[in-house]
N, C-alpha and C positions, 0 to 999 in steps of 0.2 A: 479505572481507565476512562470511562465515559465522562466522569466529573472533570478529570484533567484535561481531557480533549475539549470539553465545552467551556471550561472556566480558566484554562491556563493563561489566557491573555489578560486576565483580571488580576492575578496575584503572582505571576512569574515574570521575571525580566527577560528581555530578549536574549541576554547572555545565558540564562538558565534554560530557556527553551532550546537554544542551539546545543548547549552541552548535553542537555537531557536527551535530545534526539540521538546524538552520537553515542551516549552511554547505552541507551536502549538497543541501538543497532549492534553494538559490541556485545551486549549481554545476551541478545538473541542468538548471535553467532556462537558464543561460548556454550550456551545451554543446548543448542542443536548438536554441537560437537560432543558435549558431555553425555547426552542420551545415546548417541551412536557408539561412543566409547564403552558405555555400560553394557549395551547389548553385545558388543564385540567381546568383552571380557567374559560375559556370561554364557556365550555361545558354546564353548566346550562342555560346560556342565549341562547345558540344555540338551545338547545332542546325546550326552551320555545318559540322560534320564528320560528318554522318549517312551518308556513304559511299554516295551514290547513291540513298538512300531519301528520298522527299519528305516534307515536314513533315506533310502530311495523312495519308500512309500510316503514319507514325510515331505520330501521334495515334490512328489507327484500331487499330494494334497495342496501344497502351496501353489503349484502351477495352476491347478484347477480352480482354486479360490481366486487367483489372479485373473484368470480368464472370465470367471463370473463377474468379478468387480469391474473389469473393463467394459464387458458387454452391458452390464447394468447401468454404468454411468453414461454410456453413449445413448442407451434407450431413454434414460432419465433426461439427458440433454434435449433430445428430440421431443420428449413428452412436455418438457417446460415450454418449448417453442409452440407446440400445438395448443397448449393451454392458454398461452399469451395471445395467440392469434384468435382464439375464441373469445377470450375476455376482452379484447380491444373493441368488440362490438357493443359492449355494455359499459365498460369503465375506461378511464384513461390509464394507459400503460406507459412505462418508461420509454420503450422503444417499439413503435407499432410496425416498423419495417419488417418484411419477411427476410430472414437471414439466409434462406435457401438451405441446402444440405451441408454446405461447407462449414459454417459457423458452429453448429451443434456438434459436428463430427470432431472438429479441433477441440472444442470445449470438453467433450467426452474423452478424447485421447489424452488431454492434458491432466487427467486425474491421477498424478503420481502420489504414491503414499510416502510418508516419512515420519517425522517426530510425533505427530498426533497419534498415529497408529501404534508407534512404539510406546508412548505414554499410556495409551489405553490397555495395551497388553501387559505392560509392567505393573499396572495398577491391580491386576488380578491377585488376590491374596494367595499366599503360600499354603495356608491351612484354612480349613473351614472352621466354623464355631465349635464343633465338637472335637477339634484337634486333628482330624484326619487331613491328609494332603489334598489339595484341590485337584480333581481328576483332570488328567491330560493338560496340565498347565504348561509344562515344557513343550508339548506338541503345539499348543496354541501360540507360544512365543516363537517357536521355530517357523511355523507357518507365516506368522507376521513378518519375520525376517525375510523369508523367501518372497513374500508379496512386495515388500519394500524394494528388495534387490531387483526383482524382475521389472517392476514398474519404472524404477529409476533408470535401469540400463536400457530396456526395450523402448518404453515410451519416451523417456527422456532423450535418448540418442536419436530416435526417429522423428521426434516432434518437429525440428527445423526442416527436415526433408519433406514431411507431410504438408507443412505450411506452404513451402515453395511449390510442391506438386499440385496443391489445390489452388494455388494462386489466390490466396486469401487477402484480398485488397478491399478496403472500405474507404475510398477517397473522400466521400461526402462527410463521413464521421470525422475523419482526420482534419479536413478543412474546417468543419464546423468547430471543432475544438480549438484549432488555431485562431479562428476568427473570434471565438468567445474570449480567448486569452488576451488577444491584442485589444479587443473592444473594452474589456474590464480594465486593462492596464491604462488605456487612454482616458477612460472615465476617471480612474484613480488619479492620474496625473493632472487632469483638469480640475478635479476637486481640491487637490493639494495646492495647485497654483492659485485658485480663487481664495482658498483659506489663507494663503500666504499674503495675498494682496489686501484681503479685507482686514486681517488682524495685525499685520506687520508692514503696512504700506510704507510708512516713513523710514523704518529700518531698511526695508528693501531698496529704497533709493540711495541709501548711504553705504551699503555693503556690496562690493562687486561680486563676492563669492555667492551671495544669495541671488544676485541678478543672473549669474551663470547657471545656478540651479533652476531658476524660473524659466530661462531660455531653453534648457534641456527638456523641462516638462512641456513647454510649448511645442517643441518639436517631437514630442511623444518618445523620447529616448530614455533609457534607464540611466540613472546617474552613475557616473564613474569619476567622481570629483576627488583629485588628489592634492588640491591646493590647500595651503594652510588656512585654517578657519579660526576666527576669534572665538572666545568662549561664548559670546553673545550669539554668534551665527550657529555654533553647535547647539545651544539651547533651543534656538528657534527652529532649527531643522529637526531636531529630535521631537519637538512638540508637534511639528507637521507630520512627521512619520507616525506618531501616535494617533493623530487624526485619521491618517490613511488606514491604519490598522482598524480603528473603530468603523470606519466606512466600509471596509471589506467585510467585517463581521456582520454588519447590518445588511449589506447587500446579499450576503449568503442567506440570511434569514428571510429576506423579502422575496428573492427570486428562486422558486423551487426548481426550475428547469435548468439553473446554472450548475455546472459541474463543480462539485466542491473541491476536486483536485486542483482546479485552477486557483481557487481562493486560497487553498493551503500553500500552493507554490508562491503566490504573490505575498502571502503573510510571511513565509520564510524568507523571501527577498527583503522585505521590510525589516525583519529582524537582523539579517546580514548587513543591511545598510546602516542600521543603527549601531551595530558593533563596530563597523568600519569608522563611522564618524567619531565614536567615543575614543578611538585610538589615533586619530589624526593629530 
């Protein structure tokens, strides 16, 4: 996964990257559904094999574990903030601003359990090495199911209300992210425009479509070109898009404070633009 993420622009085409993204999104959805289906099908046999523990006691254990998990995560969120506030006096940290009590509370309350918890519980072996059944395996699975159910229902349904109630707004971060996005997009457009003029100046003067593309970059607009393009124009534009892609990857390496999400969003736009041009 790390190799693909880092090197995918070297050996995958834009079409492969776009299709791969859609395939992985669909596969994750299917796998999530499959795991929940498995636990649902196994639940009757799990409840029947609680090994002397009543169903009500098992539900109580699940509720208690859920409470401990919620409290533990909230305390961990505040602990992480305290450590960050102390560490900023000695080293550079990602975000030195004090988030107050709202941010960590939301972070702690958002700790809903799901597929990872199920996968961990289902990985418990049915039998030990000597062949004896794993003790209380069904109870562990049942408690895991209760924890997932309670966190998804209670925390999941109340999270929007809690965010509104706490009035969790961070306008500076939002504006900074938007400013970064527009700044990088403008720099990318200026780079592409200069590359087009330096390497295809004569063709630029002869091709009206390329001139319209250049004007759009000069006005810092995203291209929405539906005009018919000659094969030469397509080749030139795809070449410029490839240079934009390399420029974005290099900028991401050089500027550590730049949000990588912005780079990924612009890289995806470049891929989409290349696909659109290929089918014009």
